[in-house]
C-alpha angles and dihedrals in degrees: 000000000000088000090060095055096085091050093050091048091054095050113096125215107258130182134180125208137169121224085228136006096207122056138156123245108270094031124104131234130201122228112202118198111191126197113197122214093001117180095207133262094079115157121225117258122264106256102179092107088068097060095087095064103017142050110225108224099178147306136239136189127214131178124200135182126200134182120207120177091342091308114121122209133175134204134194116204126196111199118201121188110213133184117197116237097208144006120274143065105316125199124224105198127217114283128211118223135152093359091304135096129224126225117255117258137206128218123193113214120194135182116280119277115182094207096048097079094064093039092059090057092234117178093222128025137144140221133199132195140177120213114229102015092222137019149148134290108279094015116129114241124185118233114198128196121187126190115200120197130171099197135029112292135181131215143085122304115262110275121237116266122256104237121191113221097017142078116233130188135165120261106214127323098294136264131262120202142132127257139177123238124174092349093306128109117234135183110236130209108194126188125183125203132194107234117193116184115222099196141023123260134054117335120195122212110201124223118279115227134208126195123182145132132262136178112262106234091188092064108077090174094061110130116232093342100306111199135226127212118260131187142180138179133211111226120255118259134204131200134193113228121199126205125238113281113279093238096050094109130207098312123109114285106236114177104179141152092228134357132187132187121190143164125213132189102042110138116258128213089264093054125090108262114251123249134221109285096017111115124234109217111211131178123203118199129195121183130172132183112220096022133091118233088245088068094052120094122247113262122236144156125232121243110282126220107238099011143066121232120215113188120209127214112293122244117217138171149133131241131182134223093198095271110033136042113237112203122199137191123184125184127184125203136190111211113196113195112220101190139021121261136062116342113196127194109202121231117273119214132185124183122212140171117250105215091192094060095024091230141110120261134181126224111205141187106202122230116272132204133190134177112240115210123215118267117277109279095022117131122248126222112288115256120250114285112277091220094063112117118251116248091244097049096099090057093052118119112288097243098071094042094050091048090057093046093057097055106123113252092223093065089053091051094049091048091051091050092050093050091049091053091048090051093050090049093049092048092050092051093045092049091048091052092047093051089051092051095044093061090079120015114229112271091231092059092048091048092049094051093045094048091047090051091051092048091051094048088051091051091045091061089055131073102244109105092187092058090046092054092046095049094042092054091045090054093046092049089051088063099028112026093189095066108111106172144358093272091061091045093053091048090052095053124089097198116093093205093056091047090050089049090054091050091053091047091052092051092050091047102044103023101029089233112176117238128178117229089359093148094051093048091048094051091045092053095053103030092105095047133256120326098216121195116259092241090052092049091050091050090050094051096042119116097241127064115247115268091225125037094233135022124265119226 
């Protein structure tokens, strides 16, 4: 017996307690192992025997010192957060620590009851919710976690769950408010998450755990507000996810709460009609509530008859209204008419699935048409001949008609012969004057073309596409006054490199397309002057002026 005294003296007093002996499945319970009058250097207990019935979420260690009637005492507490694996009466076996052994404990685990947490007057508990409870692949659901606490607590906010088969992201920074449960007021920390299923079927959302510390109001001997570990767990959730309808087809699957498609910038009846070569700047907008912009299709316009479409860089992004993601795509276009007449933009349609009404809907931009005027300076169609007889002439009084019918035919013949001789003489004199003037071009014309060329080459070495377009057209019109826009200039040139340089210039001007060394390539293509087509040169050097101010294609 005397030999056992040293061993008994070295064994510390150890106890094990549970913060509650009844929990619901999905909730957590804290096992506290206390070592009284510890002298330090105490190893944590071996917890491997708990793995069969419990999931070990974490451990903590806390030391406290108290003085009562001049007598000091210390205590070391090991806190273990446990989550039961199944329903039933679970056993916590005796644990060895600091040379002592704890008594075994029992924990009763029941099926989850959402209202039970508040009814038990717990200081800390959690709730979880999915809105709506079911949905489609790709549809945004909202997962909500709420932490209720009656007194001040410390610790990190609950982390988001790791969900297999779904993307999850936080919506905002969380809400703080007060709520009443079971006749008791609680502070609430609420966090919402966007949950987007990636496949059909059943998706399980695991419990969300919280571990923190709180002052123990039941311990009047706590020194300087010593804390005790607290924990809570939000129940697991499950959702049923449906696939897209079998007859949806090959178009993009867009399950949304709301979707809008619009087009801005098309000329109205009150606007000035556009002209050939003048760009129409349009902006198409697509916005959907409950969908990220990554799920929205790219925006485009079909090829247009009589115009060229230059798309700009798209603008995309997401915003949140606190509960739903709102995705947005914006695409700008420059439409350059190439000929006069009616320009028609076909209707644009996009089908989507309304998750609120569980039905398909179609967003549409209706067809638009506008009349394109000729370029400034272009000739219009000649008016009807002034000599045409009026429709009512045959019904005029008989005197005038009879007088015209008796005019002798020989006077008409002589007058026609005289007019023909005058026309031949006028043509001969005009041709002679033109040949005399074509020997040496006027100095003013040569100077204008040369100065325009130098102005363009200077602009080509810069980075302003608008100035390059303006100076290139001015130079071309100095040599070919009928040129109205870059499309006509490209058609009149015989050099492929010059036509390619004009295409790149139009893209940079109207679509803001980036191009490396664009200025150097542009100047290189035109440094030796315009390479006019042979037919154009022959027309320019012909003796007669053209019947129409520009060529018809």
